[in-house]
Steps between C-alpha positions, in 0.01 A plus 500: 500500500384314808400141456346405840139623496250485787140566407221602727183318402192715566501817291816394319440173328124469563206728548331349810256781567177306479623212716681699768242782530204265506668287772580814700134604464396156621730522805379850588133394480574249787581810716185675388687727267324552167733614220319472161762689299784262407711793380530622854661171590785522244754606767477143632671376181867445569577571862461234778132456581554539877659842451217611268214393728667676796579814302178553301244366748676567833497131601718371776724192442236251613231651280735523203593130536132405517437710187779315317342168593169620350676634195678158442168318550381647168842541336595130508206389287395799295711815541825338399367448150326831468815628349661555159845547355592843370518509121844400365623345829543150356685638194727707730582203722570286191739764367679540835532125535647474151773743602597282794357718773465347847146584617315471827170612642528694829156572632335589832225253415535157660730276288238229460260749332778646279592158375136417421453825302822449301398150409148611412633743247769257379791733579650307793753350257676830469586538865784321665390610844165599657505668840204649686379539855399208725143421590586544869567871433878483499727641223258768396767775505605566137867524590489149649328370186750661275794369704369144497421512123855622425656238723309223327557646151876513537518161665857391560641805319606808697216756510573807281240766579623721213348244254151505653182700430187486714202584276170603653219755492475621860703695756572189708665331205738790458561538868555126542756498216689794640494359857672186364737702276384438145362733237122530453307539177157645552217414259252781465243285315412320832325634803770734632494849353790670336515737798514210742788336317694829476445580868628145583807587284469224250823479302310466175138528395333347198143567376407177324593134469656574162718772653596267783612238247696761305668619820597155620633396158654834402820456306424141389258521206719701261780240520283247328354734241820648354772313312861605548490678165181688593662617823809620325290680235280654768807678638691556174214654303441808729873541571594502128196714408591754762867519385415501133235775523721696741773502236257606235386778733863610553536537122181692475613726779826567315309591184261727689778692677711518184206639304422744779865608526520568123170689504574750774789717607640502853371229733827472696319289760458218245750569221866562442573708188817598313625850442265541199198393712460161338393207710786274607344281769255498784591587859477264793147641554410403143641153555286462815192594311579256218561227759166579661315485168649159443410360847150640471456334163620165652262538793212581265577181301463276799236692693213278389688184603600663836139607570368153446777326698479742786122457524553127535776552754289746703218243510736240630662726755169631643454152653819536704482872582176555675645705787631848446868525582590722794679826443823368648525246212519782248762671718706178508472463122615862456799437730588187302469678162714800601755290693555249223505757221759716661702212650517300175613803300772578751608140503532488118705821504724391788573161355597643164219337305374840370841605368554169332200531266553733203143432386364625833726812485349590160146452627566703815663785300187529287262476799669766705545738209134596553337782687415357843123557485476339157719213612283435797192492288646276228716264698344534844132471419415412137761229453412314828128492418563368147751241617272377779224432246736252334706348773260471794171555314560237237815290549473444876120476494530221241777293659349521852217279371718200433828545680581489870491853653878545541571355158242738346661791675850405371376443145330836473796677661733330256291634207517843656880482536547375143292783365742768633779363287805562719646341812464799735124562436450126462621417857306795644188417301507136607515588873244776475282285272477242779398771745229623257358147474505473876303830527251373241435178687514652844235766439316336214497832315673579171549853616751389761774380260439809295551710811815317598638543146418876494643564847825323428544660152418853617726458806801367318462741205486797737803379704711417197414813303756709688839341542557675833167364637578151379836500668335545841329159456789303350690378804493176692322623820214649300484198269483251786250699703272540199516129415430422865190724488392339175532144624350605832194643329442167324558314827240713678251442225562126512456505876159660458385263227676205329410474136762243408497173696 
């Protein structure tokens, strides 16, 4: 969360259409230009007036400056007050102020006019700094305005651009922010279109004042609403429900297969029989099916919670993921997933962690006593989808609302590790759980952690299924190279876009 906020004025805090467009109309009339349609003059809202007169009416510099004088002739007395606040702006500013945000207005409009407008609407009290252009025509470039506003806002403290947002409705707001080196939030409710803001490469785009408030305050409201007990219960309920129903499902699966085994003859794929043909136990394939019945039951039990939680998370994430990620980002995530999955497994084998866990040995023996296609379906596809519903869909999506990003990642990964019930899978699950959270936040799409989970499970299951194949990957050179690729993939992603400050 950034806490130094620079707001444009026109088209962001206030709707100045009547005042600006009528004054432009007045200025044009002095040049013999009749423009009765105020809608055609909307492009004047936001950018420096001089640039607009020169661009839209082909004036030279002298003519543009004369037009500005005529514009101000009317604006000083009438146009400045032909203006209104956007609905919910005072409430938003009050909420931001209560959270300790440092706010400034950074406008291309002359500072003296900006101050008058803020005082007229009784919102000047929320802004520590007000910076605009000068009446002599200097400091009209938005980057200069942003730079001066930031300098004044930080005062004696060192400037930290990573804590600053420039918020505005037009291209020049976005370009000015980027020229100075801060992120830009485009507001599509003003006079710049969604296309204009996207073409200017706004870092984020919101569609209403309410959405802007939610974006700027994201991660702060939930902290106040939930008690410690409520937060614990919010995580414990779905986790316990999933585990409990999964165990019930396992028992149901046992009953189903036992009934089936006693009702039919043969069925060597699923059943082991004695010399008389009586059922003794299920095969590894049967165990895999029972396990899958259990995990599907657990997923079904929490599906409603996951659906609601993911919808809320998707609504939050859309504010910060307006630009489609380039193909190379998906490639880097694939490299990270494969590298870390293979490298971590090799590391656990080489360091003796795998051999030290009898519990894991028992689990592995059951998992790999399954026909490869069935194992890939059960453990490589179905289990990851079901587990993601719980661990990223519910647990992480809940804790991200009231914990710092890294803490939320660690918390959800810890739940994921604990769920696996043994040290080997726990260590691996914790590391990969962090990567799955990273994928979720980076792409803003729940399908990404699911994809990472499936890729890693399918790959490791396939490699480990045949001892001879597994041996090829269990040596220090392969281990270190794979880990380097995994870390390198994450580093490349972080270089493209930083999601954690």
